[in-house]
C-alpha positions as CSV (number, residue, x, y, z in Angstrom):
1,M,121.0,-95.2,-285.2
2,A,118.4,-92.4,-285.7
3,R,114.8,-93.4,-284.9
4,E,112.3,-93.7,-287.7
5,W,109.3,-91.5,-287.0
6,T,105.9,-92.0,-288.5
7,P,104.4,-89.1,-290.6
8,Q,102.1,-88.2,-287.7
9,Q,104.9,-88.2,-285.2
10,K,107.2,-86.2,-287.5
11,N,104.4,-83.7,-287.9
12,A,104.0,-83.4,-284.1
13,I,107.7,-82.9,-283.7
14,E,108.2,-80.3,-286.5
15,S,105.0,-78.2,-286.4
16,R,105.6,-74.6,-285.4
17,G,103.7,-71.3,-285.1
18,G,100.5,-72.4,-283.4
19,T,98.7,-74.5,-280.9
20,L,99.2,-78.2,-281.3
21,L,97.1,-81.0,-279.8
22,V,98.4,-84.6,-279.9
23,S,96.1,-87.4,-279.0
24,A,97.4,-91.0,-279.0
25,A,97.0,-94.3,-277.2
26,A,99.3,-95.5,-274.3
27,G,102.6,-96.9,-275.6
28,S,102.4,-95.1,-278.9
29,G,105.5,-92.9,-278.3
30,K,104.0,-89.6,-277.0
31,T,106.9,-89.1,-274.5
32,A,109.5,-89.8,-277.2
33,V,107.8,-87.4,-279.6
34,L,107.7,-84.7,-276.9
35,V,111.4,-85.2,-276.0
36,Q,112.4,-84.9,-279.7
37,R,110.2,-81.8,-280.1
38,V,111.9,-80.2,-277.1
39,I,115.4,-81.1,-278.4
40,E,114.6,-79.7,-281.8
41,R,113.2,-76.5,-280.3
42,I,116.4,-76.1,-278.2
43,L,118.7,-76.7,-281.2
44,D,116.7,-75.0,-283.9
45,E,119.0,-73.4,-286.4
46,E,116.8,-70.4,-287.1
47,N,114.9,-69.8,-283.9
48,P,116.6,-71.6,-281.0
49,T,115.0,-71.6,-277.6
50,D,117.2,-72.1,-274.5
51,A,116.2,-75.0,-272.3
52,D,115.5,-72.8,-269.3
53,K,113.0,-70.8,-271.4
54,L,110.7,-73.7,-272.1
55,L,107.8,-74.8,-269.9
56,V,107.1,-78.6,-269.9
57,V,104.3,-79.7,-267.5
58,T,103.2,-83.3,-266.7
59,F,100.7,-85.0,-264.5
60,S,103.1,-86.6,-262.0
61,N,106.5,-86.0,-260.5
62,A,107.7,-89.3,-261.9
63,A,106.7,-88.3,-265.5
64,A,108.5,-85.0,-265.0
65,G,111.7,-86.7,-263.8
66,E,111.6,-89.1,-266.7
67,M,111.1,-86.3,-269.2
68,R,114.1,-84.4,-267.7
69,E,116.3,-87.5,-267.8
70,R,115.4,-88.4,-271.3
71,I,116.1,-84.9,-272.7
72,T,119.4,-84.6,-270.8
73,T,120.4,-88.1,-271.9
74,A,119.6,-87.3,-275.5
75,L,121.6,-84.1,-275.3
76,M,124.6,-85.9,-273.8
77,H,124.6,-88.4,-276.6
78,M,124.5,-85.6,-279.1
79,S,127.4,-83.9,-277.3
80,E,129.5,-87.1,-277.5
81,E,128.8,-87.3,-281.2
82,N,129.6,-83.5,-281.7
83,P,132.2,-82.7,-279.0
84,D,133.0,-79.3,-280.5
85,D,129.4,-78.1,-280.5
86,L,129.2,-75.5,-277.7
87,R,125.5,-75.0,-278.2
88,I,124.7,-78.5,-277.0
89,K,127.1,-78.2,-274.0
90,R,125.4,-74.9,-273.0
91,Q,121.9,-76.5,-273.2
92,I,123.0,-79.4,-271.1
93,L,124.1,-76.9,-268.4
94,L,120.8,-75.0,-268.8
95,M,118.8,-78.2,-268.2
96,E,119.5,-77.8,-264.5
97,K,117.2,-74.7,-264.5
98,A,114.7,-76.0,-267.1
99,H,111.0,-75.8,-266.0
100,I,110.0,-79.4,-266.3
101,S,107.6,-80.3,-263.5
102,T,103.9,-80.9,-262.7
103,I,101.6,-78.0,-263.2
104,H,101.2,-77.7,-259.4
105,S,104.9,-77.5,-258.8
106,F,105.2,-74.8,-261.5
107,C,102.4,-72.7,-260.1
108,L,103.9,-73.0,-256.6
109,E,107.2,-71.8,-257.9
110,L,105.5,-68.9,-259.7
111,I,103.8,-67.8,-256.5
112,R,106.9,-68.1,-254.4
113,D,108.9,-66.0,-256.9
114,N,106.1,-63.3,-256.9
115,F,104.7,-63.3,-253.4
116,H,105.5,-59.6,-253.0
117,T,103.4,-58.7,-256.1
118,L,100.6,-60.9,-254.9
119,G,100.6,-59.3,-251.5
120,I,100.9,-62.6,-249.6
121,S,103.3,-63.8,-246.8
122,P,106.5,-65.4,-248.1
123,D,106.2,-68.3,-245.6
124,F,102.9,-69.5,-247.1
125,R,102.3,-73.3,-247.4
126,I,100.0,-75.6,-249.3
127,A,97.0,-76.8,-247.2
128,D,96.4,-80.6,-247.2
129,E,93.2,-82.0,-248.5
130,N,91.5,-82.4,-245.1
131,E,92.3,-78.8,-244.2
132,M,90.8,-77.6,-247.5
133,K,87.6,-79.5,-246.9
134,I,87.2,-78.0,-243.4
135,L,88.0,-74.4,-244.6
136,T,85.7,-74.7,-247.6
137,R,82.8,-75.9,-245.5
138,E,83.3,-73.1,-243.0
139,C,83.3,-70.6,-245.9
140,V,80.1,-72.0,-247.3
141,S,78.5,-71.9,-243.8
142,D,79.5,-68.3,-243.4
143,C,78.0,-67.4,-246.8
144,V,74.8,-69.1,-245.9
145,E,74.6,-67.2,-242.6
146,Y,75.3,-63.9,-244.5
147,F,72.5,-64.5,-247.0
148,Y,70.0,-65.4,-244.3
149,A,70.9,-62.1,-242.5
150,N,70.4,-60.1,-245.7
151,D,67.4,-61.9,-247.2
152,T,65.2,-58.9,-247.6
153,D,62.8,-60.4,-250.2
154,G,62.7,-64.0,-248.9
155,R,64.2,-65.5,-252.0
156,F,67.1,-67.1,-250.2
157,C,64.7,-68.7,-247.6
158,D,62.8,-70.1,-250.6
159,L,65.9,-71.6,-252.0
160,A,66.9,-73.1,-248.6
161,S,63.4,-74.6,-248.2
162,L,63.5,-76.0,-251.7
163,V,66.9,-77.6,-251.3
164,S,67.1,-78.6,-247.6
165,G,63.6,-78.7,-246.3
166,T,62.9,-77.5,-242.7
167,R,65.3,-79.5,-240.5
168,D,68.7,-77.9,-241.3
169,D,70.8,-76.5,-244.1
170,R,73.1,-79.6,-244.6
171,Q,71.7,-80.4,-248.0
172,L,71.9,-76.8,-249.1
173,I,75.6,-76.6,-248.0
174,D,76.3,-79.9,-249.8
175,T,74.6,-78.7,-252.9
176,I,76.8,-75.5,-252.9
177,L,79.9,-77.6,-252.4
178,R,79.1,-79.9,-255.3
179,L,78.4,-76.9,-257.5
180,Y,81.7,-75.2,-256.4
181,S,83.6,-78.4,-257.1
182,F,81.9,-78.7,-260.6
183,L,82.6,-75.1,-261.4
184,R,86.3,-75.5,-260.6
185,S,86.6,-78.0,-263.5
186,H,85.9,-75.1,-265.9
187,P,88.8,-72.9,-266.9
188,F,86.5,-69.8,-267.2
189,Y,83.8,-70.6,-264.6
190,D,82.6,-67.0,-264.2
191,D,81.7,-66.9,-267.9
192,W,80.1,-70.4,-267.7
193,M,78.1,-69.4,-264.6
194,S,76.9,-66.2,-266.2
195,Q,75.7,-68.0,-269.3
196,K,73.8,-70.6,-267.2
197,L,72.2,-67.9,-265.0
198,S,70.9,-66.2,-268.1
199,Y,68.7,-69.3,-268.6
200,Y,66.8,-68.3,-265.4
201,S,65.5,-65.0,-266.6
202,A,62.3,-64.0,-264.9
203,D,61.2,-62.2,-268.0
204,E,61.0,-65.4,-270.1
205,S,58.1,-67.8,-270.0
206,I,58.8,-71.4,-268.8
207,E,57.7,-72.7,-272.2
208,N,60.5,-70.8,-274.0
209,S,63.2,-71.7,-271.5
210,V,66.0,-74.1,-272.3
211,F,64.7,-76.4,-269.6
212,A,61.2,-76.7,-271.0
213,K,62.6,-77.3,-274.5
214,T,64.8,-80.1,-273.1
215,V,61.9,-81.6,-271.1
216,L,59.5,-81.4,-274.1
217,E,62.0,-83.0,-276.4
218,Y,62.5,-85.9,-274.0
219,A,58.7,-86.2,-273.5
220,E,58.1,-86.3,-277.2
221,N,60.6,-89.2,-277.7
222,A,59.2,-91.0,-274.7
223,L,55.6,-90.6,-276.0
224,K,56.6,-91.9,-279.5
225,Y,58.2,-94.9,-277.9
226,A,55.0,-95.5,-275.8
227,M,52.9,-95.2,-279.0
228,S,55.1,-97.9,-280.6
229,V,54.7,-100.2,-277.6
230,C,50.9,-99.7,-277.7
231,E,50.8,-100.5,-281.4
232,S,52.9,-103.6,-280.9
233,I,50.6,-104.9,-278.2
234,L,47.5,-104.3,-280.3
235,K,49.1,-106.1,-283.2
236,L,50.0,-109.1,-281.0
237,A,46.5,-109.3,-279.6
238,D,44.9,-109.1,-283.0
239,G,42.8,-112.1,-283.7
240,D,42.9,-113.4,-280.1
241,E,39.4,-112.9,-278.5
242,K,40.5,-113.4,-274.9
243,L,43.4,-111.0,-275.2
244,Q,41.2,-108.4,-277.0
245,K,38.5,-108.6,-274.3
246,A,40.9,-108.4,-271.3
247,Y,43.6,-106.0,-272.5
248,V,42.8,-104.2,-275.7
249,P,40.3,-101.6,-274.2
250,A,43.0,-100.4,-271.7
251,I,45.7,-100.4,-274.4
252,Y,43.4,-98.4,-276.7
253,A,42.8,-95.9,-273.9
254,D,46.5,-95.6,-273.3
255,R,47.2,-95.1,-277.0
256,N,44.6,-92.4,-277.3
257,C,46.1,-90.6,-274.3
258,V,49.6,-90.8,-275.8
259,K,48.2,-89.5,-279.1
260,R,46.5,-86.5,-277.5
261,C,49.8,-85.6,-275.8
262,L,51.8,-86.0,-279.0
263,D,49.2,-83.8,-280.8
264,I,49.7,-81.1,-278.2
265,I,53.5,-81.2,-278.6
266,E,53.3,-81.1,-282.4
267,S,50.7,-78.3,-282.4
268,K,53.4,-75.8,-281.4
269,G,50.8,-73.8,-279.4
270,N,50.6,-73.3,-275.7
271,V,52.3,-76.7,-275.3
272,W,53.6,-76.5,-271.7
273,D,50.3,-75.6,-270.1
274,S,48.2,-77.7,-272.4
275,L,50.3,-80.8,-271.8
276,Y,50.3,-80.1,-268.0
277,E,46.5,-79.9,-268.1
278,E,46.2,-83.2,-270.1
279,L,48.6,-85.1,-267.8
280,S,47.0,-83.7,-264.6
281,G,43.7,-85.3,-265.5
282,L,45.2,-88.5,-266.7
283,K,43.6,-91.7,-265.5
284,F,44.6,-95.2,-266.7
285,T,42.0,-97.8,-267.6
286,A,42.4,-101.0,-265.6
287,F,43.2,-104.2,-267.4
288,G,40.6,-106.9,-267.5
289,R,41.2,-110.3,-266.0
290,L,42.8,-113.0,-268.1
291,T,42.5,-116.4,-266.3
292,K,43.8,-119.8,-267.4
293,Y,45.2,-118.4,-270.6
294,E,48.5,-120.2,-270.2
295,D,46.6,-123.5,-270.6
296,E,45.4,-122.6,-274.1
297,P,47.7,-123.9,-276.9
């Protein structure tokens, strides 16, 4: 009996002519939908696609094997129901050459088939994880040595001192490795890196940089929260002579400081330098003593 598809599943199976993104929870039938979509693409009446011309990639070998088995089984059942249909029989044969694998396996096959174009040895192999860690760290160490040798203006030494201090370059190398690992998660990391490097323009003042804007936005929210805390404490202490004598002067001083900082941010003037100057001279007023207060009803 034919399976009943939901409208969303049917849409995912039959959509053509563009990019399609399907997001669904575990156990919702994603694999079944993909299998049906592949079968209908293979046997499409108007624009059929041979099984060996499709590329289906998965996250694991087990998932790839399951996908291949499901598609082949479905085609076999269709062939039993339509024994005279040569199209189905042909597609079953082509399933042996269908590209259904993990993305890693597909890329490996692509490289092996085109090693001569890439200019690499045909007997290459995939390095294991430990080998890659060693080779990567060696490459970074060589790069660090190169930049030390060619540091004509002292900028690289400044970077090394800022990141690693004076003992060794271990922290600098670890930072580069973390950045490299992060960049590898971006599909177009050169473009991403160029965009982020543009934020460090020496021609732009710190106040107009994206970093200052982020810091000031966070500072404004933090100051508004601090102001609300001060107001709450003053309200709680209202009418209590002992609390007012011991704590209120310090809270008032804190509130006034917070207000001055908020006024600077909201002034939209030379905010960065003015706020720095205000905070550099900041001194907190000490709380007074409040003794035996817990004994009071």
